[in-house]
C-alpha positions as a printed NumPy array, in Angstrom:
array([[ 48.699,  40.8  , -22.622],
       [ 51.275,  40.006, -25.297],
       [ 51.432,  36.828, -27.344],
       [ 54.51 ,  35.797, -25.371],
       [ 52.655,  36.204, -22.084],
       [ 49.765,  34.201, -23.435],
       [ 52.01 ,  31.269, -24.277],
       [ 52.969,  30.775, -20.645],
       [ 49.441,  31.252, -19.303],
       [ 46.725,  28.686, -18.794],
       [ 43.885,  28.397, -21.286],
       [ 42.169,  31.796, -21.211],
       [ 38.669,  31.407, -19.802],
       [ 37.68 ,  34.577, -21.604],
       [ 39.116,  36.529, -24.529],
       [ 36.849,  39.567, -24.775],
       [ 37.097,  41.636, -27.919],
       [ 38.963,  44.923, -27.634],
       [ 36.326,  47.289, -29.004],
       [ 36.123,  51.026, -29.615],
       [ 32.837,  51.164, -27.69 ],
       [ 31.25 ,  48.582, -25.361],
       [ 29.417,  45.674, -26.983],
       [ 26.881,  43.257, -25.555],
       [ 28.742,  40.478, -23.707],
       [ 27.347,  37.824, -26.061],
       [ 29.216,  39.529, -28.899],
       [ 32.31 ,  40.624, -27.032],
       [ 32.871,  37.198, -25.438],
       [ 32.293,  35.099, -28.548],
       [ 35.413,  33.403, -29.864],
       [ 36.257,  30.133, -31.591],
       [ 38.411,  27.908, -29.388],
       [ 39.6  ,  24.459, -30.375],
       [ 40.376,  23.262, -26.846],
       [ 37.145,  21.533, -25.84 ],
       [ 36.363,  19.779, -22.555],
       [ 35.645,  16.063, -23.079],
       [ 33.62 ,  15.994, -19.837],
       [ 31.074,  18.56 , -21.028],
       [ 27.794,  17.277, -22.448],
       [ 24.704,  19.113, -23.654],
       [ 21.333,  18.714, -22.007],
       [ 18.341,  18.103, -24.218],
       [ 17.243,  21.7  , -23.578],
       [ 20.637,  23.147, -24.473],
       [ 20.889,  21.086, -27.638],
       [ 17.392,  22.025, -28.753],
       [ 17.936,  25.709, -27.957],
       [ 20.854,  25.926, -30.404],
       [ 18.642,  25.048, -33.329],
       [ 15.609,  26.917, -32.028],
       [ 17.816,  30.015, -32.08 ],
       [ 18.848,  29.204, -35.648],
       [ 15.205,  28.706, -36.641],
       [ 14.303,  32.248, -35.588],
       [ 17.013,  33.968, -37.617],
       [ 15.84 ,  36.411, -40.28 ],
       [ 15.836,  35.264, -43.894],
       [ 14.935,  36.748, -47.275],
       [ 11.137,  36.655, -47.63 ],
       [ 11.02 ,  34.248, -44.67 ],
       [ 12.301,  31.51 , -46.979],
       [ 14.264,  29.936, -44.101],
       [ 16.917,  28.206, -46.247],
       [ 19.029,  26.891, -43.344],
       [ 19.04 ,  23.209, -42.456],
       [ 21.306,  21.244, -40.112],
       [ 22.47 ,  17.701, -39.52 ],
       [ 23.455,  17.445, -35.857],
       [ 24.571,  14.886, -33.312],
       [ 25.837,  14.789, -29.759],
       [ 29.038,  13.008, -28.775],
       [ 28.384,   9.281, -28.505],
       [ 25.731,   9.268, -31.223],
       [ 26.225,   7.712, -34.654],
       [ 25.396,  11.038, -36.305],
       [ 28.262,  12.688, -34.435],
       [ 30.694,  10.055, -35.705],
       [ 29.466,  10.366, -39.276],
       [ 29.885,  14.141, -39.193],
       [ 33.327,  13.716, -37.622],
       [ 34.334,  11.408, -40.466],
       [ 33.682,  14.184, -43.001],
       [ 36.033,  16.684, -41.318],
       [ 39.469,  17.522, -42.663],
       [ 42.409,  15.881, -40.93 ],
       [ 43.28 ,  19.087, -39.115],
       [ 39.761,  19.572, -37.768],
       [ 39.201,  15.901, -36.983],
       [ 42.21 ,  16.035, -34.674],
       [ 40.575,  18.334, -32.112],
       [ 36.814,  17.909, -32.542],
       [ 36.409,  14.455, -30.992],
       [ 35.972,  16.16 , -27.592],
       [ 33.159,  18.421, -28.806],
       [ 29.838,  17.928, -27.057],
       [ 28.071,  18.177, -30.413],
       [ 28.846,  18.488, -34.103],
       [ 26.64 ,  19.896, -36.826],
       [ 26.749,  20.544, -40.538],
       [ 24.959,  23.647, -41.782],
       [ 23.21 ,  23.207, -45.118],
       [ 21.506,  25.836, -47.252],
       [ 18.758,  25.463, -49.787],
       [ 20.026,  26.612, -53.193],
       [ 16.96 ,  25.914, -55.385],
       [ 13.387,  27.017, -54.64 ],
       [ 10.139,  25.116, -55.252],
       [ 10.036,  26.38 , -58.847],
       [ 13.528,  25.108, -59.569],
       [ 14.993,  28.607, -59.582],
       [ 18.119,  29.647, -57.629],
       [ 17.224,  30.476, -54.018],
       [ 18.025,  34.162, -53.383],
       [ 20.346,  34.817, -50.467],
       [ 20.443,  31.188, -49.348],
       [ 24.025,  31.337, -48.102],
       [ 23.304,  34.622, -46.35 ],
       [ 20.337,  33.025, -44.6  ],
       [ 22.425,  30.09 , -43.399],
       [ 25.059,  32.527, -42.117],
       [ 22.473,  34.448, -40.116],
       [ 20.987,  31.258, -38.685],
       [ 24.384,  29.86 , -37.747],
       [ 25.413,  33.066, -36.006],
       [ 22.201,  32.792, -33.961],
       [ 23.187,  29.232, -33.079],
       [ 26.682,  30.321, -32.039],
       [ 25.427,  33.185, -29.882],
       [ 22.927,  30.874, -28.188],
       [ 25.844,  28.591, -27.362],
       [ 27.663,  31.541, -25.766],
       [ 24.514,  32.385, -23.795],
       [ 24.502,  28.792, -22.477],
       [ 28.098,  29.141, -21.26 ],
       [ 29.377,  27.047, -24.168],
       [ 31.704,  27.747, -27.087],
       [ 31.35 ,  27.061, -30.794],
       [ 33.802,  26.84 , -33.66 ],
       [ 32.724,  27.044, -37.292],
       [ 34.743,  25.173, -39.911],
       [ 35.079,  25.242, -43.676],
       [ 37.402,  22.221, -43.508],
       [ 35.098,  19.313, -44.268],
       [ 34.241,  17.178, -47.287],
       [ 30.963,  18.429, -48.725],
       [ 30.56 ,  15.447, -51.035],
       [ 31.168,  13.041, -48.165],
       [ 28.583,  14.868, -46.066],
       [ 26.072,  14.757, -48.914],
       [ 26.586,  11.012, -49.286],
       [ 26.625,  10.261, -45.551],
       [ 23.307,  11.998, -44.943],
       [ 21.539,  11.691, -48.318],
       [ 21.403,  15.477, -48.695],
       [ 19.213,  16.329, -51.718],
       [ 20.635,  18.114, -54.747],
       [ 18.683,  21.312, -53.995],
       [ 20.66 ,  21.726, -50.758],
       [ 24.355,  22.516, -50.331],
       [ 26.46 ,  21.679, -47.247],
       [ 28.323,  24.853, -46.315],
       [ 29.797,  24.723, -42.814],
       [ 30.646,  22.335, -39.998],
       [ 30.238,  23.458, -36.388],
       [ 31.702,  22.116, -33.154],
       [ 29.945,  23.017, -29.897],
       [ 31.13 ,  22.238, -26.393],
       [ 32.688,  23.46 , -23.206],
       [ 36.011,  25.265, -23.079],
       [ 38.847,  22.853, -22.295],
       [ 42.574,  23.054, -21.6  ],
       [ 45.382,  23.47 , -24.089],
       [ 47.605,  20.893, -22.395],
       [ 48.315,  18.09 , -24.829],
       [ 47.327,  20.036, -27.92 ],
       [ 49.85 ,  20.222, -30.78 ],
       [ 52.007,  23.337, -30.54 ],
       [ 50.465,  24.845, -33.681],
       [ 46.954,  24.648, -32.242],
       [ 48.091,  25.618, -28.755],
       [ 49.571,  28.861, -30.053],
       [ 46.296,  29.681, -31.799],
       [ 44.352,  29.103, -28.599],
       [ 46.594,  31.332, -26.544],
       [ 47.138,  34.156, -29.013],
       [ 45.237,  37.408, -28.52 ],
       [ 42.243,  38.048, -30.746],
       [ 42.502,  40.716, -33.425],
       [ 40.394,  42.401, -36.092],
       [ 40.962,  45.069, -38.707],
       [ 40.18 ,  48.578, -37.418],
       [ 36.821,  50.183, -38.216],
       [ 38.658,  52.716, -40.357],
       [ 39.331,  49.942, -42.886],
       [ 35.796,  48.557, -42.844],
       [ 33.248,  51.388, -42.857],
       [ 33.434,  54.306, -45.317],
       [ 31.753,  57.637, -46.047],
       [ 31.59 ,  59.949, -49.067],
       [ 33.959,  57.838, -51.208],
       [ 35.228,  54.295, -51.005],
       [ 38.169,  54.098, -48.642],
       [ 37.279,  57.31 , -46.782],
       [ 36.866,  56.151, -43.166],
       [ 33.503,  56.67 , -41.471],
       [ 35.17 ,  56.116, -38.073],
       [ 38.728,  57.013, -36.994]])
């Protein structure tokens, strides 16, 4: 389907990745919509499962550097997270079922830099996102938030660094979204080809065609 055809369609209920070989549906179906359904809420079990999945991510030496501040829509924590988001992200995240801020530990117990802390948070957050997909939900990760405001709002200690904001919810409709965001929702997904990403023998020599 072309971009032009997408613009006249309804919100796509699925945008599976176009892959060179089949992938597990959790991976192929994962995408980052902004159109979220204001009627969707998370059960206690669903909400807990997101962070249980994050807890069981691998980390360097089992240091488990990932931490989260999280709230469901209607809770004060949700509103305080929402207040830290950039103007562009605040405009569409009020209908999320939950918001979270991912935080990584940057200093260990000896006061030394924590090895691979950001990497550990990335692994944990991807687990969280894939658990959301498994629950029939969607998740959108955001760099657009005020780290200092988040630190102040939640008394985050100096040895931890806020890194990412995450919106979780049910897929909604694009009707009523600003045109700029609507076009992003309806556009086909794309990635660089494997030939540009994986090499053999020498740098830049494609491992896969």
